[in-house]
LOKE-191192 format. One record per residue (C-alpha): residue number from 1; residue in three letters; x, y, z. Coordinates in nm, 2 decimals, m for minus. Layout:
BEGIN
num,residuo,c1,c2,c3
NUM,Ala,X,Y,Z
...
END
This chain:
BEGIN
num,residuo,c1,c2,c3
1,Met,2.68,m2.48,1.31
2,Thr,2.45,m2.31,1.07
3,Glu,2.46,m1.93,1.09
4,Val,2.14,m1.76,1.20
5,Leu,2.00,m1.51,0.95
6,Pro,2.30,m1.52,0.72
7,Ser,2.18,m1.23,0.50
8,Trp,2.17,m1.00,0.80
9,Asn,2.49,m0.82,0.91
10,Asn,2.60,m0.87,1.27
11,Thr,2.46,m0.54,1.38
12,Ala,2.26,m0.44,1.69
13,Thr,1.94,m0.50,1.50
14,Lys,2.02,m0.87,1.43
15,Ala,2.13,m0.91,1.79
16,Ala,1.81,m0.76,1.92
17,Ile,1.60,m1.00,1.70
18,Val,1.79,m1.30,1.81
19,Asp,1.77,m1.19,2.18
20,Phe,1.39,m1.13,2.15
21,Val,1.33,m1.48,2.00
22,Thr,1.56,m1.64,2.26
23,Arg,1.38,m1.47,2.55
24,Val,1.02,m1.55,2.44
25,Thr,1.10,m1.91,2.37
26,His,1.30,m1.99,2.68
27,Val,1.08,m2.21,2.90
28,Gly,1.08,m2.08,3.25
29,Gly,1.22,m1.74,3.16
30,Ser,1.04,m1.42,3.26
31,Asp,0.96,m1.33,2.90
32,Tyr,0.85,m1.68,2.79
33,Val,0.55,m1.68,2.55
34,Ala,0.36,m2.00,2.49
35,Pro,0.36,m2.12,2.12
36,Pro,0.00,m2.04,2.05
37,Glu,0.06,m1.67,2.14
38,Arg,0.38,m1.64,1.92
39,Ile,0.21,m1.45,1.64
40,Ala,0.42,m1.25,1.39
41,Thr,0.27,m1.02,1.13
42,Phe,0.45,m0.88,0.83
43,Asp,0.34,m0.62,0.58
44,Asn,0.41,m0.73,0.22
45,Asp,0.47,m0.45,m0.03
46,Gly,0.80,m0.29,0.06
47,Thr,0.85,m0.52,0.36
48,Leu,0.88,m0.86,0.19
49,Trp,0.92,m0.77,m0.17
50,Cys,1.00,m0.46,m0.38
51,Glu,0.72,m0.20,m0.40
52,Phe,0.90,0.08,m0.59
53,Pro,0.82,0.28,m0.80
54,Leu,0.47,0.13,m0.74
55,Gln,0.33,m0.19,m0.58
56,Val,0.34,m0.51,m0.79
57,Gln,m0.04,m0.54,m0.80
58,Val,m0.06,m0.19,m0.96
59,Phe,0.16,m0.31,m1.25
60,Phe,m0.06,m0.62,m1.28
61,Thr,m0.37,m0.40,m1.29
62,Leu,m0.22,m0.18,m1.56
63,Asp,m0.20,m0.48,m1.79
64,Glu,m0.55,m0.59,m1.71
65,Leu,m0.70,m0.25,m1.73
66,Lys,m0.61,m0.22,m2.10
67,Arg,m0.86,m0.50,m2.15
68,Leu,m1.13,m0.36,m1.93
69,Thr,m1.15,0.00,m2.06
70,Val,m1.25,m0.13,m2.41
71,Thr,m1.58,m0.24,m2.26
72,Ala,m1.60,0.03,m1.99
73,Pro,m1.46,0.35,m2.13
74,Ala,m1.62,0.56,m1.85
75,Leu,m1.34,0.44,m1.62
76,Leu,m1.10,0.67,m1.79
77,Ala,m1.26,0.97,m1.61
78,Lys,m1.10,0.85,m1.29
79,Pro,m0.75,0.99,m1.23
80,Ala,m0.59,0.66,m1.12
81,Phe,m0.74,0.47,m1.42
82,Lys,m0.63,0.74,m1.67
83,Ala,m0.28,0.76,m1.53
84,Leu,m0.24,0.38,m1.52
85,Leu,m0.34,0.35,m1.89
86,Ala,m0.10,0.63,m1.98
87,Gly,0.18,0.47,m1.79
88,Asp,0.20,0.81,m1.60
89,Leu,0.40,0.71,m1.30
90,Lys,0.46,1.07,m1.20
91,Thr,0.08,1.13,m1.16
92,Leu,0.03,0.80,m0.99
93,Met,0.29,0.88,m0.73
94,Thr,0.09,1.19,m0.63
95,Leu,m0.21,0.98,m0.54
96,Ser,m0.29,0.80,m0.22
97,Lys,m0.24,0.43,m0.19
98,Arg,m0.62,0.39,m0.17
99,Glu,m0.67,0.58,m0.50
100,Ile,m0.40,0.38,m0.67
101,Phe,m0.54,0.05,m0.56
102,Glu,m0.90,0.14,m0.66
103,Pro,m0.85,0.01,m1.01
104,Ala,m0.69,m0.31,m0.87
105,Phe,m1.01,m0.38,m0.68
106,Ala,m1.25,m0.29,m0.96
107,Val,m1.07,m0.44,m1.26
108,His,m1.16,m0.80,m1.19
109,Ala,m1.52,m0.76,m1.09
110,Gly,m1.72,m1.05,m1.23
111,Met,m1.44,m1.30,m1.22
112,Thr,m1.46,m1.60,m0.99
113,Val,m1.18,m1.61,m0.73
114,Asp,m1.04,m1.92,m0.90
115,Glu,m1.03,m1.74,m1.24
116,Phe,m0.86,m1.44,m1.08
117,Lys,m0.59,m1.65,m0.91
118,Ala,m0.52,m1.82,m1.24
119,Thr,m0.48,m1.49,m1.41
120,Val,m0.24,m1.37,m1.13
121,Gly,m0.03,m1.69,m1.15
122,His,0.00,m1.66,m1.53
123,Trp,0.10,m1.29,m1.51
124,Leu,0.37,m1.35,m1.24
125,Gln,0.53,m1.62,m1.45
126,Gln,0.64,m1.37,m1.71
127,Ala,0.60,m1.01,m1.59
128,Lys,0.92,m0.81,m1.51
129,His,0.99,m0.51,m1.30
130,Pro,1.03,m0.21,m1.52
131,Lys,1.35,m0.08,m1.35
132,Leu,1.52,m0.39,m1.22
133,Gly,1.45,m0.61,m1.53
134,Arg,1.37,m0.91,m1.31
135,Leu,1.06,m1.11,m1.27
136,Phe,0.84,m0.94,m1.00
137,Ala,0.83,m1.27,m0.82
138,Ser,1.21,m1.27,m0.80
139,Asn,1.21,m0.94,m0.60
140,Thr,1.15,m1.09,m0.26
141,Tyr,1.39,m0.98,0.01
142,Gln,1.62,m1.27,0.11
143,Pro,1.68,m1.14,0.46
144,Gln,1.31,m1.14,0.53
145,Val,1.26,m1.49,0.39
146,Glu,1.53,m1.61,0.63
147,Leu,1.36,m1.42,0.92
148,Leu,1.02,m1.57,0.85
149,Gln,1.18,m1.92,0.86
150,Tyr,1.38,m1.84,1.17
151,Leu,1.06,m1.74,1.35
152,Arg,0.87,m2.05,1.24
153,Asp,1.17,m2.26,1.35
154,Asn,1.11,m2.11,1.69
155,Gly,0.74,m2.18,1.72
156,Phe,0.60,m1.86,1.57
157,Lys,0.30,m1.86,1.33
158,Thr,0.37,m1.60,1.06
159,Phe,0.11,m1.39,0.89
160,Ile,0.10,m1.14,0.61
161,Val,m0.11,m0.83,0.68
162,Thr,m0.11,m0.62,0.36
163,Gly,m0.29,m0.34,0.19
164,Gly,m0.27,m0.54,m0.13
165,Gly,m0.55,m0.75,m0.25
166,Ile,m0.59,m1.07,m0.04
167,Glu,m0.64,m1.30,m0.34
168,Phe,m0.35,m1.16,m0.52
169,Val,m0.11,m1.22,m0.23
170,Arg,m0.25,m1.55,m0.14
171,Glu,m0.17,m1.68,m0.49
172,Val,0.21,m1.64,m0.42
173,Ser,0.25,m1.63,m0.04
174,Glu,0.32,m2.00,0.01
175,Gln,0.56,m2.03,m0.28
176,Leu,0.75,m1.71,m0.20
177,Tyr,0.74,m1.70,0.18
178,Gly,0.62,m2.03,0.31
179,Ile,0.30,m1.86,0.44
180,Pro,m0.02,m2.05,0.35
181,Pro,m0.31,m1.86,0.20
182,Glu,m0.52,m1.89,0.52
183,Gln,m0.25,m1.68,0.70
184,Val,m0.28,m1.38,0.46
185,Val,m0.49,m1.08,0.56
186,Gly,m0.54,m0.82,0.30
187,Ser,m0.77,m0.57,0.12
188,Ser,m1.08,m0.73,m0.02
189,Thr,m1.38,m0.66,m0.24
190,Lys,m1.72,m0.78,m0.17
191,Ala,m1.81,m1.12,m0.32
192,Lys,m2.10,m1.35,m0.37
193,Phe,m2.15,m1.72,m0.36
194,Glu,m2.32,m1.88,m0.65
195,Ile,m2.40,m2.23,m0.77
196,Ala,m2.51,m2.35,m1.11
197,Asp,m2.52,m2.69,m1.28
198,Gly,m2.39,m2.85,m0.96
199,Gln,m2.08,m2.63,m0.96
200,Ser,m2.02,m2.36,m0.70
201,Ala,m1.79,m2.05,m0.70
202,Ile,m1.72,m1.73,m0.52
203,Arg,m1.75,m1.43,m0.76
204,Lys,m1.58,m1.10,m0.71
205,Met,m1.79,m0.78,m0.71
206,Pro,m1.67,m0.42,m0.78
207,Asp,m1.74,m0.29,m0.43
208,Leu,m1.46,m0.25,m0.18
209,Gly,m1.51,m0.46,0.13
210,Ser,m1.21,m0.36,0.34
211,Phe,m0.90,m0.15,0.25
212,Asp,m0.64,m0.31,0.48
213,Asp,m0.42,m0.01,0.56
214,Arg,m0.34,0.20,0.86
215,Asp,m0.60,0.17,1.14
216,Glu,m0.78,m0.11,0.95
217,Lys,m0.48,m0.34,0.99
218,Pro,m0.53,m0.40,1.37
219,Val,m0.91,m0.44,1.31
220,Asn,m0.85,m0.71,1.05
221,Ile,m0.58,m0.88,1.26
222,Asp,m0.84,m0.91,1.54
223,Leu,m1.11,m1.02,1.29
224,His,m0.90,m1.28,1.10
225,Ile,m0.63,m1.39,1.35
226,Gly,m0.80,m1.34,1.68
227,Arg,m0.47,m1.29,1.87
228,Arg,m0.26,m0.98,1.92
229,Pro,0.08,m1.02,1.76
230,Ile,0.40,m1.01,1.97
231,Phe,0.62,m0.94,1.66
232,Ala,0.53,m0.71,1.37
233,Phe,0.73,m0.58,1.08
234,Gly,0.64,m0.31,0.83
235,Asn,0.80,m0.04,0.62
236,Ser,0.57,0.27,0.62
237,Asp,0.33,0.48,0.81
238,Gly,0.06,0.26,0.68
239,Asp,0.19,m0.01,0.91
240,Leu,0.22,0.20,1.23
241,Ala,m0.12,0.11,1.37
242,Met,m0.03,m0.26,1.34
243,Leu,0.30,m0.21,1.51
244,Arg,0.16,0.01,1.79
245,Tyr,m0.12,m0.25,1.84
246,Thr,0.15,m0.51,1.88
247,Leu,0.38,m0.31,2.11
248,Thr,0.11,m0.19,2.35
249,Gly,0.01,m0.54,2.46
250,Pro,0.15,m0.70,2.77
251,Gly,0.48,m0.89,2.79
252,Ala,0.78,m0.90,2.56
253,Arg,0.71,m0.76,2.21
254,Met,0.90,m0.63,1.91
255,Gly,0.81,m0.40,1.63
256,Leu,1.04,m0.31,1.33
257,Leu,1.02,m0.08,1.03
258,Leu,1.23,m0.13,0.72
259,His,1.40,0.18,0.59
260,His,1.47,0.18,0.21
261,Asp,1.81,0.35,0.22
262,Asp,2.01,0.14,m0.02
263,Ala,2.00,0.30,m0.37
264,Glu,2.28,0.08,m0.48
265,His,2.11,m0.26,m0.44
266,Glu,1.74,m0.15,m0.45
267,Phe,1.60,0.20,m0.41
268,Ala,1.62,0.49,m0.15
269,Tyr,1.29,0.65,m0.06
270,Asp,1.09,0.73,0.26
271,Arg,0.90,1.06,0.34
272,Asp,0.81,1.17,m0.01
273,Phe,0.68,0.84,m0.14
274,Lys,0.31,0.94,m0.15
275,Pro,0.17,0.59,m0.23
276,Ser,0.33,0.46,0.10
277,Pro,0.51,0.74,0.29
278,Phe,0.75,0.68,0.58
279,Lys,0.75,1.00,0.78
280,Asp,0.57,0.95,1.12
281,Gly,0.76,0.62,1.17
282,Leu,1.10,0.78,1.11
283,Asp,1.02,1.08,1.34
284,His,0.86,0.89,1.63
285,Ala,1.02,0.54,1.62
286,Asp,1.19,0.58,1.96
287,Glu,0.88,0.72,2.12
288,Tyr,0.67,0.43,1.99
289,Gly,0.94,0.17,2.08
290,Ile,1.00,0.07,1.72
291,Arg,1.34,m0.04,1.58
292,Ile,1.43,0.10,1.24
293,Val,1.60,m0.16,1.01
294,Ser,1.85,m0.01,0.77
295,Met,1.84,m0.20,0.44
296,Lys,2.19,m0.06,0.37
297,Asn,2.35,m0.13,0.70
298,Asp,2.16,m0.42,0.85
299,Trp,2.15,m0.64,0.54
300,Asn,2.44,m0.78,0.34
301,Arg,2.22,m0.87,0.04
302,Val,1.87,m0.78,m0.07
303,Phe,1.75,m1.03,m0.33
304,Pro,1.80,m1.40,m0.34
305,Asp,2.04,m1.40,m0.63
END
C-alpha cells in the first residue's frame, strides 16, 4: 500500500490532516462536504516554495530592473528600486512586502501578458537562488507538492492565493504544483485590451490593480473563486485573513501555517522577517484555531532532491 504523504513525519500534524480529509470525504458522516465545496487555498511564497532572503519574483525583478532604469532613471529615487539595483538585501528586508513588490508590478508595464510570461519562463530556466545555489524552480517544497496531490485525489480543488504577481505564478503553477493558471489568484496590475492588424493582446499597465495580501486575500477569494475554502495553508501574518475567513465558516475546516524553523535544510525565520513577518500567527494560533506546521519536526525532507 502506498504511504500517504511520505515526506511528512508521522506526527500529530500529519494525523490531523489525514483525519480531516477522511472526515470531510466520508459519505454519510457528520462532517461530510460535497466535492464542489472542497476548496483548498495555499499561499505560494514561503508556503509552496522558498521565499528567503526575498521572494523569487523580487530576484526576477532585479534582473529586469537593470534594463528599465537605463530608459527611466527617475525610478532610482524610490527606495525599493534603488536597493534592488544595488543588491542591498539589508535595506530591502526593512521594507514592507508592498514596497518591495512595487518594482515587480511596474517593471513590465507596456509588455503584453504573453510577452511577460515568455520572459518569466526563460528566466526561470536558468536563474539560481543566491544562497542555495539551485534553480529557483527547484526550490518547491516536496511535502506540499504531496499534500496538494493528496487533496486532489480526495476530491479537493486546489488554488494558489498569493501576494506575488498573478501572471508570474501562473507561468509555473501547473508545472510545479499541478495547479492550472485559472486556479491562481494573485496581485495584479491594471491592463488593457488592444487589437491591431487582426491580432489581439492584453497589455500590462504600470498601475497596481490589487495587492493580494492580508485582508485583500479573502476579498479576492470571493471575487475569483466564489466559494469559501474549507482548507487553507499559509506561512505568515499576510495569510491570517485567508485562514480566519476559512475557519470561521460553518462545518469542518482546517487552517495551517508553516513555521520556517529548519536552518539546516532551509532557513529559520519568523517574527523579524519584515517582508513577510510571522508574529501574530505564532502568538494567536490556538486562539484562531490554526495548527502550526514545523518544517523541522513535521517534515522529513524539504526539497524534491
